[in-house]
N, C-alpha and C positions, 0 to 999 in steps of 0.2 A: 400296785399299778393304779394310778388315778386316771380313770377313763370316763369320758362322757360323749354320747353321740353327737352333741353339739359341735364337736371338733372333728367330725368325720373327714372333712376335706383335708385337714392337716394330717390325720392318720393315714389317709390314702396316699398322700404325697410321700410320707415317710416310708410306707410299705413299698411303694414303687421303686424307691432308691435302695432297698435292702435285697440285693440279689440272692444272698444265701438263704434268706427266709423264703423268698418267692420260689426258689428252686426246691426247697424241702417241702413246702406246701403242695406245689404242683405235682411233684413225684409221688407223694403219699396219696393225694386225692385221685390221681390217675390210677394208681395201683388198687386202691380201695374200690373204685368204680368197676374196674375190670373184674375183680373178684366177685363183686355183687352181680354183675351181668352174667358171669359164668355160672354162678350158683342158681340164679333165678331161671336160667335157660334149662336147667336140669329138672325143674319142677313142672310137670305137665299141667298141673291145676293151679299154677301161680295166679292167673287172673281171677279165677273163681275165689281164691282165698282173699285177694284184695277186695273184691266186691263184698264178701261176707264180713270182713273186718270193718269196712266202711259202713255197712248197714248197722253193725253193732254200735259204732261210735255215734252215728247219726241219731239212733234211738236214744242213747244215753244223754246226748246233749239236748235233745228236744224234751227230755223228761228228767233233767238233771236234779231238780228239787226232790223228786220222788226217790231217785237212786241215792242221793246223799242221806236222806232220812233212813232209808233201808240200810245203807252202809254203816251209819252211826249206830243204829240199833243192834246190828249183828256184831259189830266190833265190841260194843259194851257187853253183849252176851258172852263174848269170848274172853272177857277180862282186859280188853284194850281200852285205855283212856283216850277219849276223843276231844280235841281242842279245836276251836274255830278261830281263824285269824283273818280279820278283814283286810289287813294290809301288811307290808313288810315289817313295820315297827311292832305291831301287835304279835306277829309271829316270832320275832326276835325276843320279845319280852316273855312269851310263853316258854320258849326253849330255855331262856336264861333262868326263869323261876324253877323249872324242872332241875336244872343243873345246881342251883343253890340248895334246893330241897334235899338233893342226894349228896351234897357236899363235893361235887365234882371239881377236880382240879385239872384233870387231863381228859380230853374227849377225842376219840378216834372217829373219823368220818369216812364213809365210802362216797364214791363219786355222786354228786347231786347238783344238777343245774339249778334246782329250786332253792337250795341253800345259798348258791352263788347269787341268785336273783335278789335275795333279801340281805345279802352281805353279812351272813351270819358269823363268819370267821372273825371279822373285825370286831363285831359286837362282843363275842365271847372273850377275845383277847383283851379288850378294854375293861372287861369285868372279871379279870383274874383267872380265866379258864384258858388252858392251852389247847387249841384245836389242831389236830394232826390229820392231814389228808393221807389216806392209805392206798388209794388207787395210784399206780405208779406214775401215770401222766399228771394227775393232780398233785402228787407229792413233789414232782419236779417243778411245776409252775409255782407251787407254794414256796419252795426254796428260792425261786427267782423273784418272788413278790409280784407275780403276774396273774392275770385271769386266764382261763382256758382259751385256746384259739380254735377249738373244734368241739362240736357237741358230744362226740364220742371219744376222740383222741385229743385230750387237752394239750399235749406237748407236740402236736403234729408239726409245728413250725421249727422245731429244733432238730439238729443232727446228733448222731451219737457222740461226735466230738464235742459238741456243746454240752451234752450231759456229762461226759467224762470230766470236762473242765469244771463244771458246776459241783460235782461230787468231790472233786479234789479241793476246791476252794471252800465249800460250805461244810463238808463232812470230814475233811482231813484225810481222805482216802488217796491211795496212790492212783495216779492217772491211768485210766484204761478206756478204750472205746469199744470193747467187746460187749455186745448186748447181754450175753449171759452173765458176765461178771458185773455189769452195771445193775442188772436185776438182783443179783445176789447181795450186792452192797445195800440196796434199798431194803431188801428182805431182812437183813441183819439189823438195820437201824430201826425198822418198824416193829420187829417181833416183840421187843420189850414194851413198846407202847400198847400193843394189843393186850398184853398180860397185866398191865398195871392201870389201864384206863378205867375211869369211874363211870363213863357213859359212852354209848355209841350212838352216832347220828347217821341216818341214811336218807336217801330219797325214796321214791317208789315208782317203778315203771308202770304198775297197775294197782288200782284198788278194786277188790272184787266185792261188789255190793251184796250179792246173794249169800256170801259166806262170811263177810266181815274179816277178810284177810287182805294183806298187801303182798305184792310180788316184786322182788328185786332180782334183776337179771344181770349177770356179770361173767367175767372170764378169769379173774385173778384169785378168787376166794377171799379177797380182802373184805368184801361186803358180808360174807358169811361170818367171818371172825368179828367184824364190827357189830353184827347183830347178836351173836351168840355168847361172846366172852364177857363183856361188861354187864353189870347188874341191871342197868337201865338202858333201854333202847328207845330212841325217838325217831320217827319217820316223818319227814316234812314233805307233804304231797299237795300238788295243785288240785283243785276240785275237779278239773277236767280229766284227771287220770283214771276215772272210774270205768270199769267194764261190767257188764250185767251179772255174770256168774262164772263159776269154774269151767263150765262147758264151753264158754267162749274163749278161755285162755289159750288153748292149743293153737287156735287160729292166729292169735297175736304172736305167739312164740314161733310160729312158722315164718311170719313176715319180718319180725324185728332183727334177728341175727343176720339174715341174708342181706337186708337193706343196710344195716349198720356196719358190719365188718366182713361181709362176704362169707360168713360161716353157715353151714347147714343148720347148726344148733349151737346155742351158747353153752359154755362149760358148766355154769352153775345157774340153777333157777331156785331162788329162795322164796318160800311162801311162809309168811309169819302170821300165825293165827292166834296169837296171844302169848302170855308169859310162859316160861318153862313149866312143864307139869311136874308135880312133886314126885321125886324118885327117878326122874329121867336123867338128872345130872347134866342137863344141857339147856341153854336158853336163858334169857334175862328174867329177873324177878318182876320188872315192870316194863310194859310196852305202852308207848304213847304215839298217837297219830295227830299231827297238826295239819288241819285242812286249810289250805291257803287260797284266799280269793285274789287279792292284790290286783284288781282290774279285770279279772276273768268274767265276772258277772256282767260288766259293761260290754265286753266283747260278745258275750252270749246273747245280749239284747239286740245285736245287729244280725238280721237273718242271713246276710251274705258273709260278713267277716267271721261269723260264728264257726265257719268251717276251719279256720286256722287253729282252733282249739283241738282239732282231731290229731294234731302232730304228736308222734311218738318220740320225737327227738332222736331219730335214727341217724341223722346227718347225711343221708343219701343225696339230698338236694345240694349240700355244700360240695360234695365230691364231683358233681356234674356241672356246677356253676362256673362259667368262664370268668366271672368277676371275682368270686372267692378264690379261685386258683391263682389269680394274679396278685391279690392284696392280702390274703390270709384273714384270720378271724379278728385280730386285734384292731383292724381298721374300722370295724363296725362300732367300736366304742362301748360295747356292753357284753353281757354274758351270752346273749343269743346273737348268732351271726349267720351269714349266708342268706339265701333267699327267704327262708322262714324267719330269720332274724330281722330282715328288712321289713317284713310284715308285722312282726310282734313288737318291735321297738316303739313305733309311734302309737301303738295301741296301749301298751303298758305305761309308757312314759309321757305320752301326749305329743301333739303335733309340734309344739315348741321345741321340746328336747330332741325329738326324733324326726325333725323336718327333712333331713337329708337322706335318712335311711331308705325310704321307698325308691329312691333314684339309683341305688346301688344294684342295678339289674339291667340287663339288656332286653328283658321280656322275651327271650328266645323260646321259653316254654319247656326247656329241658328239665327244670325242677318239677313241673307238674307231671311230666312223663315218667320220671323215675320215682316219684313219691309213692310209697306203698299204699297210701290211702287216696291217692290222686287228688290231693288238695290243689285247687286252681290258684296257685300263688301269683302268677302274672295278673290275673283279674283283680285279685285283692290289692296288689301293689298299685295298679291303676286307680282303684278307688281311694287308696290311701294318699296317692299323689294329689288327687282331686280334693281330698279333705285338707291337705296341707295348703293348697291354693286358696280354698274357701276360708281357711283360718288366717290367711294373709301372712303365711310363714315362708313362702317361696322367696327366692333371691330377688334383690332389687332389680338387677339387670334383666333377669328372666321376666319379671312383671312388665318392665318397660318394653322389652322385645315383643312380648305377646300383644301388648296394647298397640304397638306400631304395626305389627302384622295384621291385627284385626281391623285397624283403621284403613290400611291399604286394601285388604281383601274385600271390604265393603264398597270399594270404589273401583270397578273393573278397569277403567282407563289408567288410573294411577297404578293399580296392581300390575298391569301389563308393562307399564313403563319401568317400574322399579325392578321387575324381573328381567327386562330386556337390557336395560342400561348397563348393569354390572358386567355382563358378558362382553359387551362392546368395549367397555373401558379396560377390561382385563387384556384385550388384544393389544393394548398399547404398552403393557408391562413387559419387561425383558423376559423372553422365553415364555410369554403368556402364563407366567406363574400365578399361583393362588394369592388372593389378598391376605395380608397378615392378619392374624387373630391373636392378640395378646392373651397369654394365659392358656392358650389352646394348642398352638402350633408346636410347642416344645415337646409334646408327647403324642400328638396325633397328626396324621397326614390330612391336609385340607384339600378337598376336591375343587375343581375349577367350575366356573359357571358355564352352562351350555349356551353357546352363542345363538342357537336356534330356539331353544325352549321347548317345553313339553307340548304346548298347544300346537305349534307348527309341525313338530314331529308326528303328533297324533293325526293331524289332518293329512299329512303326506302319506302316512301309513294307510289311512282309510282310502285315499285315492288309489294307492297301489293295489289294495285288496279288491277294489271295485273293478 
């Protein structure tokens, strides 16, 4: 799926015309949010945990250079090879070299937004390596040639009927829409891949600086098989994913599953502390960690926007966002979507590529309220909208409209006239209907001008109160 945030307007129009997708996304998001709210209400110390986790992440981001050095040192002491990647291209080259060195022909992957960010699958395929997604949702969207539509549930936009047809067409299986049977079909097709893969690739939910370990949280056990069965394991991790020590981990594990899936706890918590020990009979012979910057250092340098690096990718903000519920994840044009995606796209890709992303929000504040780390996404979106304007990347008609408004607002008499006249003119239209607005009225109701205006109504209210 060839997507680019520069075409967000087209993607939104396409999404709004896809009733089946909108219904699937809305139903799944509403269900996920209800589960999250129910589970969070059962934890009496929920707010205290949020504050504790926020303090951990704030400290890490403010001293990230020190924590990264500590993490690298402890990883190397554990036998983990650490690689530094400045951008997506260097990260792909590092992973590609590791694959060549071990002669990998097939790679199994657990769910990783970071590898989606660097477009690793396409790179591996172009270099003779077959990458196989093993998370059920990722496996489905890979078969479709799509990118994930949700941070946690990649195939959220599909119905079980869609998946049944997909497995029939792509895998030659008899059509079924039973979830258990569909899962079994995927399990059978993936089992051989796990057993024959030369290399496993994962992301990392957390990098534990004080211990030199990485933590991968999951529910399907596919990540554990990806990590433990192949001889070589590579974890691709954004540099912001660090936490200070193992003592901090339980706090994060309390917040993440509740916010992501409405579970009290995740089914599997994998901690990788190095290659398999001799005689244990389990674990890879080599473990590599690729630390990815790819614009994160630039974000870190902004005292306000730095807060967006706290995100755990739980997807809670997507489930509560009225915009995401209507258009789904593919409309954002990149691997990060929803409110946090609207904030990350222009930061990672620049104001030119991501100029429309910060506007995909009503600024209602629901995302900030539900975020486990209380990231003030609406404030960041406002700042990013301002940066888009300052970079002269806003729309032509938007710029003209603001200039006309500013011209009138600086001249009180003119301003009073232009706000009074439309209301009077509207009274001459049949039924006093709204003025036509090309490109707008087709999907939104247009309000009518107030014939009195705010100033007159305000003065009348003051007189009445006196």
